[in-house]
N, C-alpha and C positions, 0 to 999 in steps of 0.2 A: 564649524558648520552646524547650522541649526535648522529645525523644522519650522517653516513659517506658515504652512497651511496643510490641512488634511481634507481630502476629497473622497467621498464615498458614493458608490453607484451600485445599483442592482446588476448582477451579472448572471450568466447562465453557464452551466457546466457541460462537460462532454457526454453526460449520460443522465441517469434518473436516480431519484430516491426510491428504494423498494422496501416494502414491509416484509422483512425476512421471516418473521414469525408466521405470517399468513401463507407465504410461499412454502415453508416447511410443512405446513398443515395441509398442503395439497392444492393450493390455488393454481389454476391452469391459465395458459396464455391464449388470448384471442387476438391474433396479430401481434403487436408488441405490448398489448395491454393485458393485465391480469384480471381474471374473473373471480369475484368473491368479495367478502367483507374484510376491511382492514382490521388487524388485531393489535397493532402497536400504536400507542398514544400519539396524537397530532396528525396521523395519516388520515386524510379524507378518502383516499383510494389506496389500493395496494401499490400502484406505481404512480408517482407524481413527478413533474419536471424538476430536474436538478437545478438548484440555485446557489449563487455565491454572492459575496459582497466584495467588490474591488475597492482597494484602498490605495490612494496616491498621496505620497508625502512630498510636498513641494519644499525643496531645500533652498537656503538663502543664496546659493550660487546659481539658481535657476534650474538645476537638474531636478528630476522627479524620480523617486523611488517607488517601486510597485510591489504589491502583494495582493493575493486573493484569498479571502476567508471562505474556505470550502470544507465540506464534511463528507464522510464516506457514504457510499450507496446504501448500506444497511444501517442507517442512523437509528439510534434507539434500541439496537440489538446487541446482545453480548456484553452488556455493561457500558455501552457507549452513551455519549450525550444525546439529547433529543434532536428531533428534526430541526434543521437550520434553514429558516425561511427569511429572505431578505427584508420583506416588508415588516416583519416582526423585529428584526435585529438592527436595521439601520437607525431607527430612532434611539435605540439603546446606545449604539455606538456614537451617535452625534452627542448624546447627553454625557456619556462617561469616558469614552475612548478619545475623542477629539481633544477635549481639554487636557487630558493626560499627556498627549503627544505634542501639543503646540508649544513651541519655544524650547523643546528638548535639544540639548547639545548632542551631536553624534559622537559617541566615544568608541567603545569596542562592541562588537556584536554580542560577545559573551555577557558583558555587563548589561547592555540594554535589553537583550532578550530575556535574561534571567530576572531582571527587575520587573519587566512587563508580565512574565509568566506568573509571578507571585502577586500581581495586582488583584485585589478582590473588591467586589461591590457588595456591601451589606454582609460581609463575611463569606461570600460565595465566590469560588473561582470562576473565571470567565469561561464561556463555552469554548471547547477545543478549536472550533472553526475560527473564532476571533483570534485566539492566541496563535494559531497557525498562520493566518493572513498577515497579522501585524508583524510577526517575526520575519516573514518574507520581505516585507517592506523595510524593516530595520536592517536586514542583511544586505539588501539592495543599497540602502543609504550608506552603510559602512564601505561597501565596494566602491560607490561613487567617491566617497571621501578619500579612500586610499588609492583610488585609480588602479584597482586590480580586479580580477574576477571574483565572484562570490565563492567559487571553489577555493581560491587562494586564501580568502578570509577564513574559511572553515579550516583549511589545512594549517594556516599560521597560528590560529588560536586554539585548535583542538588536537591537531595531529602533526606537529612540526617534524616528526621523524620521517614523514612521507616527503621524500625529496622531489619526486617527479609525479605530477598528476597525469594519469593515463586512463584510457577508456576502460570500461568494465562491461561484462556481459549484460544483455538486455533480455527481459522476460516479457513476452507478449501475451495478451489475453483475448480469447475468441468471443466471449459472450455465448449466447445460445446458438450462434451460427458456427458450431464447432467443426463443420466440415469445410465449407468454402473458405473460412478464415484461415484454416490450416494451410491451404494452398498459398495464400499470401505470405505466411510466415516462412514456408519452405522456399519460395521464390526469393525472399529477401535474406534468407539464411540467418534468421533470428536465433540467437544462442540457446534460448530456453522457451518452450512452448508446451501446450496451447492454453493452459488454465482450464478451459472446457466447461466451467460452470455446472458442475454436477451437484445440484442443490435440491434434488428430489429423489427419494428412494425408488418409488415404483417407475417413474417416467425415465430417469436418467441413469441411476446406479443399477437398478434391478434388485429384486427382493433378496437375492443371494449374491449380488454384485456382478451378475452375468452380463448386464448391459455395458458396464464399464470395461469388462474384459473384451467384449466384442469391439468396443470403440478403440481400445488401445491396439488391438490386432489391426484394425483398419488404419489407425494412425501410423503405426510402425511401417506397414506396407506402403503407405502413401509417401513417407519420407524416403524410403529406400528406392522407390520407383520414380519419384518426381524430382529428387534433388539434382541440381546441376553438377555439383562436384561431389565425388565419392567421399571426400574427407569431411563433408558437412555432417556433424554428429551432435545434434542438439540434445540437451537435457529435456526429458519429458516430465513436465510438472503439471499435476492435476489437482485442482482445488475441489474437495468433496463436501465441504460445509457440514461436517459432522455426520454425513449420511452412512458412512461405514459403521460408525458406532451404533447408529439406529438399526441398520440392517442386521447386525450381529449382536445386538443387545449388550454392547460394551463387554462382550466376552473376549478376554485377551487371547486365549488360545485360538478361537475361531478367527479373530481378526488377524492374528499372526499367520495362520494358514492361508488366509485370503491374500495377504501381502506377499507370501511366497509365490502364489499363483500369478499375482500381478508382475512380480519380478521376472518370472519365467516368460511371461507374455511379452514383456517390454524388451528383453534381451535382444541385441547387445547394447541398447541404449540405457543410460542412467535414468532412474525414476525417482521423482519426489512426489509425495502425497501431502497436500496441505489440508489442515483442519480435519484429520481423520475422525476425531470425536469432539463432541460438545456435550459435556456432562451437566451443563446448567449452572456451573459456578467456576470461578477461577481455580480454587483449590482442587476440586474433584477433576476438572479437565486436566490440570497439570499432572496430578497423580496418575491418571490413566495414561496420559501421553508418555510419562516417564517409564511406567511399567511396560507399555507397549514397545517403546524404544529398546529397553533392556532385553525384552523377549526376542525382538528381531535380531539384535546383535548375538544373543545366545544361540539362536537358530542359524546364524550365518547369513541372514537376509540383509542385503545391503541397501534396500529401499530407504531413502531418507524421509523423515517426517518433518513437516513444517508447521510451526505454531502459528495460529491465526486467532480463532475465537478466544475471548477472555485474555488475550495478550495484547492489550491496547495501549497502555501508558508506559512511560519509562520504567516505573516501578514494576509493572507486569513483565516487561522484557527482562529485567534483572531477575525477577522471581523465577521465570521459566529457565533462564540461562543458568542461574545458580543451582537449580535442581536438575540440570541436564535433561530437560523434558522435551527436547527437540534437537534435530540435527541442524536445522535452519530456523531462524525466527523472522517472520515477516514484520518489519517495522512499518506499521501503517501510518504514514506521515501525518495525515490530518488528526488521527486519534491521539498522537503524542502532544498536540498543542504546538508549542514553539519549536522551530527548527533546531534550536540548540539541544533539545531533548533527543531529536533524531540523530544528531551527530554523536551525542553521548551514548545512545543506544547501540549504534553501529560499532563504536569503539569497545563498548562493554562486551558485546557478543564476540568480537574478535579476541578479546582478552581471555574469554572463557572457552575458546575453541569451538564456538558455535557459528554457523554460517550467518552472515548479516545480509538480509534481503531488504533493500530500501524500496518498500512497496508503496502502498497508498490505495487509491480507488479510481475506478473508471469515471467516477463522479467529480473529478477535479477540473481544473482549467489549464490553459496553456501556461499561464503565469506561475501557478503553484507547481506545475510539473517542472518547469525550467528551474525554479528555485530549488526543488528537492533533488534534481539532477546534480546541481552544484554541491549540495551537502553530501550526496553519495560519493562524488568524486573526491571531495576534500577529506572526508572521513575514511575513504577506502573501503566502501561496501563491496560485497562479493557479487551482487547482482542488483539490477535496477529495473523497476517495472516500467513498461511502455504505457503511457497514459496521456490524456484521458480517453474516454470512449471505449467502444468494443468493436470498432470496425477494423482494427489493426493498423491500417495505413496512417491514419491521422496521429494516433498516439505514438506510433513508432517514429514517424517523421519528427514530431515535436521533441521527443526524448532523445533520439539518436543524433539529430542535427544540433541540438543544444549541447549535448555531450562533446561532440567533435569540435564545435566552436570554442567551448570552454577549454578543452585540452590544448588546442593549438595556440590560443591566446595566452593561456597560462605559461606555456612553453616559451613564448616570445618575451 
């Protein structure tokens, strides 16, 4: 089976590109728009429409393999590749990517994805969004050829010890609507919630963390009083975007004391805190995360910390896992480039005893979401992000429905 045509179109994502640096510096919302000047290169405004590039590989049997080149919401931040705009990158892909793919024989996903991931133009690696989207299309093409699910392709090539592909827990994200969206999550009994988007110290965390404490008190009470079944016991997972480190000046003892207060507030629910610190570099962030985790265990605090900022690539994931700098690592699917890197990252985390969270971004598409669901299933991730968007319902629908379709089809 060969690729006989490559079709590229401008697409839109389920959310927006946001200038994280400007937001952390105090940009405020006016409706859904941010007020202030952008600080990250290529951003004309702090919030701009999310874009992607859809790629369709027409195969010689008439079937079509799909992928979407998408990048994370906070592009250009934390060591990530720059803003990915379709009008800028479609001509590039027409010039360099289409000729590369035309006439290719469909072999194995591992071989094709690895070869493409190593492909360079003028000595430079391709943007992560391009590697992400093309790898999705290649995975889809191999599944067409083999007449099996994409999850089975990943399982067969990377994780053959996994005998049965089964559903995994889903983690939903609320965006700024961290109250109404929680009710949606409780109604649907989503296993992990609510993300909450705590990305500003004064407005959302509180100068001493008091606003997050108050929010968690409300959240716990809401779960207990509104759940339909008493055995619904979700993991509370809050993403704080480094704000705890800012509020407590990266002081390990102060942060550890605050984590103890968070744990007491959350009881009896399990608590995960994502991105507690962002020290401005990979090495410094890893070292503080590692020290904080060790301090929490020493104190008997069972709050789990989740690596996010500065843990972007497969090499970053291995770096944080090797140093035991987190209890769980978010594997941000677009940031790793090819989906083969995502599969390897999941398996590496599990090998090191670290939780593997197959994440990504609200700023993806339905196609990229469905592709990454299959990788999460085939590699055996511990949790999978509901995406795209921040409205809960759409992202959960796309993620959960594709997961269940893949599971029952693989079983057949």
